[in-house]
C-alpha positions in Angstrom: 8.1 -10.5 -7.3 5.7 -8.2 -5.4 7.5 -5.3 -3.7 10.9 -5.9 -5.3 10.8 -2.4 -6.7 10.1 -0.8 -3.3 11.9 -0.1 -0.1 10.6 -0.7 3.5 7.8 -3.0 2.2 5.0 -4.1 4.5 2.6 -6.8 3.3 -0.5 -8.6 4.3 -1.7 -12.0 2.9 -5.2 -13.3 2.4 -5.1 -16.9 0.9 -3.0 -16.4 -2.2 -3.5 -12.7 -2.4 -0.8 -10.4 -1.1 -1.2 -6.7 -0.7 2.0 -4.6 -0.2 2.9 -1.0 0.5 6.4 0.4 0.3 8.5 3.5 -0.3 10.1 4.6 -3.5 11.7 8.0 -4.1 9.6 10.0 -1.5 6.3 8.2 -2.3 4.4 5.3 -0.7 3.0 2.9 -3.3 0.5 0.0 -3.2 1.0 -3.3 -5.1 -1.2 -6.4 -5.4 -0.4 -10.0 -6.2 -2.8 -12.9 -6.8 -0.2 -15.7 -6.9 1.4 -15.6 -3.5 3.7 -12.7 -4.5 5.4 -14.4 -7.4 4.2 -11.6 -9.7 2.7 -8.1 -9.3 -0.7 -7.8 -10.8 -1.9 -5.0 -13.0 -4.4 -2.7 -11.4 -7.6 -1.5 -13.2 -5.8 1.5 -14.8 -3.1 -0.8 -16.3 -0.4 0.2 -13.8 1.5 -2.3 -11.7 1.3 0.0 -8.6 -0.7 2.9 -7.3 0.7 6.0 -5.5 -0.8 6.4 -2.1 0.9 9.6 -0.9 4.2 11.2 -0.2 5.9 9.6 2.8 9.2 9.2 4.6 11.6 6.4 3.9 10.1 4.2 6.6 8.0 1.1 6.5 4.3 1.8 6.3 1.6 -0.3 8.0 -1.0 -2.1 5.9 -4.1 -3.9 6.9 -7.4 -5.2 5.4 -10.6 -4.5 7.2 -13.4 -7.1 7.4 -15.3 -4.8 5.0 -12.7 -5.4 2.3 -11.2 -1.9 2.6 -7.5 -1.5 2.8 -5.8 0.8 5.3 -2.2 2.1 5.0 -0.6 4.3 7.6 2.6 6.2 6.8 4.9 8.7 8.3 5.5 12.2 7.0 7.8 14.2 9.2 6.3 13.9 12.7 2.8 13.1 11.5 1.3 9.6 10.9 -1.4 9.7 8.3 -3.8 6.8 7.5 -5.2 6.3 4.0 -8.2 4.1 3.1 -9.0 2.4 -0.2 -12.4 0.9 -0.9 -11.5 -0.1 -4.5 -8.6 -2.5 -3.9 -5.9 0.1 -4.1 -7.0 2.0 -7.2 -7.6 5.2 -5.2 -6.7 6.4 -1.7 -8.2 8.9 0.8 -6.6 10.3 3.9 -8.8 9.6 7.0 -6.8 11.0 9.9 -3.6 12.5 11.3 -1.8 11.8 14.5 0.7 14.4 15.6 
């Protein structure tokens, strides 16, 4: 099941596709499912999840923009950092920081 290997999972659903972000051992990861979360799909590089960035053991926020890009916001100390993926979670770029 999607996210079962993560803590503090946040998810968003689009039809039968579920996108999830969660914490594991100091890192926030992204996972994808195309079957309503029953299984975790393999990403283009063959992995079942992609590391977004180091983050605190708190629930991240995840959203999909109308452009198809994915946003994940996470906390690191007293800073909230938002990451953007334009390739369905294969790679992530920090776009801002709120202190």
